[in-house]
N, C-alpha and C positions, 0 to 999 in steps of 0.2 A: 350461510358457510359461518360455522364458524371461525373461520380468517378475513371474512369481509370487512371485518374492525382492526383499525392497526395498535397494534400496541404498543404505546407511547413509550413507555417505561424502559420496557425489551430495546426499541429502537434508539432511545439515548444513549443505551449503554453499549449499544453495537458498533452505535457510530463514531465512537471514541475512539476504538482502531485504527480505522478511516484517518482520521487525524494525525495517530504518528505516523502511520506510512507515508501520509504529505511531507512530515514536518524534517522525516530523517530523507528522503529520494530529494528533498531540495535542496538538503543540507548541505550533500555530497556533492552538489554543484560550485559549493565555496571553498572545502575541500581538493578540488581538484589547481583552483593556479595555486594556493596555502604550500601544498604539498608539493606542484609543479617546480616551483623556486626555491624551497625548502630542502631539498633532495635532489634538483638538478636533474629533474627528469626531461625525457621530450614529452613533444603533445602527444604523442601514440601512447607511450606508457604512462601518463596523466590521464587518459579516458580508462582504464581500465579500473578504476576508482567505482567508475558508474558501470563497467560494464562485468563485476567481479559481483555488487550490489545484485543487478540485474538476473544477471543466469543466474543466481542462487534460484530464483523464485521457481524457473529451469529446473533446475536439479530436483528442487526442493518438491516440486511438485509430479517430477516421471519417478521418485522415492514413493510419495505416498498411492503415484497412480499402480506402480509395482510389489508393491504391497498387498494392496487391496488384490491386486490380480491372482496372486500366491495365495490368499488368504478366502478369495473366492468370497471375500465379503468386507464392506465399505470400511475402513478402519476407527472412518467419525462416527459412524454409527457405533461402532462396538464402545469407543471410549468416549463417545458425546461430543457431540458440538460444542457446548460449552465449554468442556475440559480441554475439547482441542485447541479454541483460545486460550485458555491457559496457558497449555502447554507451550503454543509458541511463542506467546507472548515470556516465555522462561527462558525459552533459546535465546531470543533477540535481547535477552539482557543479559545471558553470558558473552553475548557477542560485544557487547558494550566494555565488559571487561577489558578484551586487548585495546583497548582505546589507552589505556594505561602503561602497557609496555612498547606500545607503537609509539604514543609522542613520547615518552620520554627515553627512548634508543634512535628515533627517528628511522623505525623499521617499517619501511614499506609493503613488506610483506606481511607484516602481522597490520598495517592498518587493511588491509585489503581482504584480507585473511576473518577481521572482527565484522565486517561490514558485511561478505559474503554469509556469515552468523547469523549476521540482524537478518539478512533476506530471504535465510533457508527458515527463519521465524515467520517474518512475512507472509510467505510462500502458504504458511502452515494456517494463518491467521486466517489471509482472506480466500482459500477454500473453505473453511468453514461458514467467516463470518458474508461471504456473499449468500449463501446458501438461506444462508439464517435469513437475512434480508428478503426473502423471496417469500416466505410462511410466516412474516410476523404483520401482514395485512392484504389485502385484496393482491388477491393474483396479480389480476388485467392491470394492476397500478405497481406491480415489482420494477418495473425497468425507470418508473420516475422515482421510487426510491430510493434505487440507485445510485441512480443522476444527485439526487438530493444527500446520498452519500458522496458522490464523487463531490460536492460542490463542498463538502469538509474538510474533503482530503484536502481542496487546495487552498481551504483558509491557514492550516499545518503547510505546506510550499511555499503560499506568501509570505508567511512571519517568520517563517524554518531560515531560511539566506539571510534576513538582517540579522535575528538572534544570536545566530551562530557566529557569524561574523563579528557582531559583538562584542561575543565571550571572544574569539581567538585575537583580534585584534585590538580593542580594547581604545585607550588613548595613545597607545603607541603608535607611531606611523612606519616601523620597518617590521614587512611580513614574514620575515624570514628567520629573524631572532629564534631563540630557544626559548623564550617562554613565550613568544606566541603560538609556534608550535608546541610546545607541553598545553598549552591551553586547549587546545585541541579536545584533551581528555574530559575536561569538565563536563559541559555540555552533555555529551555521550554518557557519561557515569548519571548526570541525572536523567536523564533519556531512559538509564538503565533502571532508577528507584520507578522512575514511574511505568513501567513496563512491570517490575513489581505489585505496584500498588494495584495497579486496573489488571493484574492477571487474580489478585485476592478478590476483589471484586468481583468479578467475571462468576470466579467458581460459588460464589454465595447470590448471585443476582438471578433475575428470573427470564433470564435470553432460553429459550429449548435448549433443551440438551439430545433431545433425537427428534428427526424428520421425518414422520411417515413417507411412507414409498408412494403413499396415494396422492402424495401434495400434489405431485404432474399429473397426475389425472384430474385433481379438481381442479387445475390450473386451464387445462383443455377443456373441462364440464362449463368451468365460469366462462369462459371465453367466448361459449357459444358454441364451439367448434363440434363436440360431441359429448350425447347422451352419457353421465357419468362412467355406469358401465363397461361403455364401451372404450369409452375414454381410456379405462380401466387396463380390457384386455390389449386394445393399441399400445399402451404405454409395455405391456409383462411382455407383446410379442417382438419387441425390438432391443437386437442384441447390441451391445456396446455404446459409447459415444459417436462413434462415426456414423453411427444408424443415422445420428440426425443431422442433414447437409445445414441447416441454420447454426448449428456449433461451428461446425469445418471454417463457414464463410465467416463468422464472427471474430474464432481465432487467427483468421486470418488478416481481418480488419483492425484489430488488437495489435496485432504485432508490424502493423506498417505504421498506423496511429503514436503506439508509444514509440517505436523505431526513433520517427519522428520528431515529438516531444523530448525524448529525453536526449537524443544528439544534438539538437537545438540549444538546450539549457544547459548539458555541456558541453558543449562550445562559443557559448556566447563572452566566459570570462576572457576568453584569449581572443574574442573577436574585439571586444569594447579595449585590452590591451592594445593590440596591434596595428587597430587603424580607428580608434578614438582616443588613442593617449593616457586611457584612465589608469591608474594602479589597481593590486588587488584588493586594496581596501574599499575602493568607490564602486567595487562591482556588484558589490549586494544589492541594492534596491531598485539595480534594472533587472535582475535577476527574478526580485518579486513581483517587480511588474508584468515579464514574461507569464509568470505563475497564476497573476491575478487577471489577467486578461481570459486563460484559461475559465478563470472561476464561474467569470462571469457568464459562460458560457454556457456551463454544468449547470447554473443554477435556476438560469432562465429555460432548461429541460427537462427541471424537475417541478415546475411550476404546479405543475395534474395531480402531484403528489399532494398538496395541500388543499382541504377542503374551502380554496376561496371564488367566487364566483369569476364567471369568465374575462370581463373588463380589467376586474383586477390582477388576474394573470397576464 
């Protein structure tokens, strides 16, 4: 099959966005205690930082799904998956610009609005990137490639909190100072510039722009479930995404898993402050260790994506 061999160049390009997702998501955990102290927020209000970011994934997905249903055509197949990734990166870059007025004025509304727009861009990026990852090699190892990409994502989550904390706190011991609050905009503007650069790279990369509708049938055929012609007929007979029970169960599993993951990381700073006596500037390494622990598990599950002997795995 034409897709049996992993397209290494395209794979390396596509996993770069997985790194960005992790870097920004984990960095939000540093913003929570900083803005909680600087703006005198309650613990519930501070959790809106994570909520605004992650609810954007849901809103973005619903917008994408709704437009596709109205047009009766997948919009990513219309504009191209590679172009969709570039567009998502541009949307996220626009969101980072709001950190300038948010940090300068100490506006909580502008802060979470910026994070919401960044999350909207990530939603489009994830819709495109996860699909592309499936067709970049052997369909039977698609889940392992996604796990490997999740490991790259966790590299971002591991180093993100430390880098953002250093950018915000620097050598100062006062986490609530205006200088530190304004320092929030610096790393996010750098991220915005990185988004723009990667968007240009994607535009001219070898990442697939179109995903054939036959790909799913090829996956079933490659897995030995059905002959290719029968798999195509079976695929065409199914109406809508909810016709696949594994998709519904997968959505439930991801909802529960991400809920536990994000709520733990978001509330870990307050737990360390109340029960261990840490200051905000001391929290970042422990958030990084939390995400690093998850990284170990993801890299372990991705071992099968590499062409190495079983003993090495």
